[in-house]
N, C-alpha and C positions, 0 to 999 in steps of 0.2 A: 504494500500500500504506500503510495507516494506521500511524502510529508509536505505540508504547506511551506513554501519557501519564503513566505512573508513573516518576518519576526514580529512577535507581539511584545508590546511594552508592558509594564507592570499593571497599568490600568486596564489592559485588555483591548485597547484601540490599536488598529493597524498603523504602523509607522510609515512615513513617507520614504520609501526606498525604491530605487528603480528595479524593474523586473529583470531577471536574468535573461541572457541571450539577446540583449539589446532591445528588448520590448519596451514599450512606453508604459510608464506607471500610471495606473488609474488614479483619479483624485481620491484622496483618503482624508479622514478626519484625525488630526493629531490630538493628543491629550491637551496640549496648550490651546488649540483651536476650540475644543469643547469647553474648556474652562473659561475662555474669553467670552464665548457665546452665552454661557450660563450667567456670567457676570452682567453682560449687557441686558439679558432678559430680566435679571433681578432688578437692575436699575430702572428699566422700563416699567416693571410691576410697581415699584415704589412710587414712580411718578404718577402712574394711573391711580394708585391708592390715595396719594396726596391730593390730586385734583378732585377725586371723589369726595374726600373729606372737606375740602374747601367749598365745593358745591353744596354739600350737606349743611355745613355751618351757615352758608349764605342763605339757603332756603329756610333754615330754622330761624335765623335772625329776621328775615322778611316776614315769616309767619307770626313772630312775636309782636310785630308792629300792627296796632289795631287799625282796621279799616272801617270801624263803626263811626257814626256821626259823633263828633266831639262837642257839639252844641245841641241844645234842645229847648223846647218851649218852657217857659217858667211863668206860673201864675202868681201875681202879687196881689194880696188882699190887705188893705189898710193903708194908712198914710205912710209915705216914705220917711226915712230917717234923714235928718239934716246932715250935710256933708261933714266928715271928720274935720275938726278944727285944726288946720295946719299951723296956725299961729298960737296954739295953746302951750307950746314948749313942753309937751309931754308925750312920752311914748305910750303911756296908759292914762286915759282920761278919768275924771271923776265928776261928780255933780258940780264941783267948784269951777270947772273950766269947759264943761261939755253939756250943752242944753238938752242933749238927747238922753242923758242918763236919767232913768226913772220913767221914761216914756215907753209905750208899747211899740214893739217892732212889728212890721207887717208880716203876715203869714206868707211863706214861700212854698209853692207846690211845684215840683219838677220831677226829673227822673235821673237815675244814674246811667252808667255806660251800658248797662244791660236792659235799659228801659223799665227798670223797676221804680215805682213811685217813691219819691223822697219828700217828706214834709218837715218843714221847720215852723212849728206852731206852738201854741199854748197847750201843752199836753202833760203838765205837771213835772216835766224833767228839765233841769237846768242844762244849758248848752253853751259850748264854745264853738262859734261858727267861724272857720278860717276861710278866707278868700285867697286863692292861689292863682297865679298866672304862670303857665309852664315856661315862659321865656324870661321870667324874673329870676336873676341869680340868687337873690336872698330867699326867695321861696324854695329854690332848689336846695339851699342849705338848711332851711327850716324844716322841711318835710321829714328827712331822716332823723333829725333831733327830736321832733315831736313823736315820731313813731317809736323811737327808743324809749321814751318816757312811757308810752302806752304799753309797749312790750314788757316793761319793768313793773307794770301794775300800778303806776302812779296816778291814774285817773281815779278820783274819789267816787265812791258809790253815790248814785243819784246825779251824776254828771255825764253827759255824752258829748263826744267830739264829732263835729261835722266839717266837711270841706266843700267849698263851692269852687269848681273849676271855671275861671272866668277869663276874659280878654284873650280868647283863643285866636291864634294866628297860624294859618296853615303854611309853615315854613320849616323844612327839614333841619335847617341849621339853627333853629331856635327851640330845641328840645320838644319838638312836636312829634307825635300827638300827646296830649296830656294824660290820656288813659294809660298809654305805654309807660310814660314816666312814673306815674303813681304806682303802677303795678311793679315796676322795677324796684322802687323803693320799699315795696311791701306794705303800702298804706292800707290799713284795715278799717278805719272809720267809714261811715257813709259819705258818699260823694254825690253832689248835685251838679249837673251840667247847667251852666248859665247859657242863655241864648246868645245869638250873634250880636245883639245890641247891649249885652252886659246888663240886662234888666235887673237881675238879682243884686249885683254889685252896686248899681246906682240906687236901687231902692233902699239899700242898707247904708247909704252914705259913704261909700268907698271913694278914696282919692289916691291910693297908692297900694302897693303890694309888698309883703303880705299884709293883710288887714283882717282884724278879728273883732267880732261883736260877741259880747258875753251876755247871755240871757238867762233870766230865772225861769221857773216852771210856768209862769204866766206870760212868757215871751216879753217880759219887761227888761229893758236894757240896764244892766248892772255896771258895765264899763265897756270901753272900746280901746283897742290898741292898734298902732301902726308900726310896722317894721318887725324885724327879727328880735326876739326878746331873750334875755338870759333865762336859763332853766329855772332858776330860783324864783323869778318873777312869774313865769308860766305856772309853776306849781302853786304859788301863792294865789294866783287868780283862780285856778281850779278849786283850791280849798275854800276860797271865799264863795264861789258858786255853790259848792256843796253845803256851806253853812247858811246860804241865802242872804248874805250880807253884801253891802256895797264895798267898793275898794277905794283906797286912797290913790290919787294920781301918782304916777311915776315920772319924774322929770327926765328929759332927754328927747332927742329927735328920732330915736329908733333907727334901724337900718332897713331901708326900703327902696323900692323903685316906684317913682311917681307914675301915675297912669298917663302923664304927659309924655313919658318916654315910649309909650306904646302907640301903635297906629290908632288915630282917632276913629271912633265909630259913631255915626249919627243914630240917635234913638228916635224911632217914629213917634208921632203924637199918639197919645192914648185915645 
């Protein structure tokens, strides 16, 4: 029986040697060729996997961005609150410098981002109603701070925290949409969508962001604040709400964004 005249290497692949008797050697695959081809295939596989991962992450990120309406109709019942006194020299107002303190706030009826009804009214529960604009940098700082206090169980019994998403501007570079922003921050209190004319914000006397109105269970104004507040002040305000007492004004300008910095929106005649 004739033996194969082509030597084998240790890997079992036929080596490139000329055939005896002057014949032409057929193309063969060397061990090095196979190794290089395997390396190339491996690199291509990694590239494909990487591109797939990027596409998956991109699609996931896009799916996290809400496409639901970010504004909705708001029904206002009752007299509007006078505008927050910008010249009061206070971050938190009191009866001494704010004519709205002690007055009834109008009832607000709107919906959240899931179209579930949200009501801010005289229901026997004290409330801290925060007005946030997604494009306001101070609101962006305030939301996670407030949520941390909420997560730590710092909201007293008998007090509820609400948010009103207002001054909505459809611009991707301005932290839009607000629903996605609040979800990203893990915001858990109820949220009401303001309408395109900022009807709720205007009815509650807002002039800057963040802006907060503190209400007792009868929807009577206990205090108002403008700007980002220190945690100790926020907790004191919540405690006063729980006790059903009015608060002393806190001096300072607060840290806020004036609504003049936002794009103006004309409100239709009632």
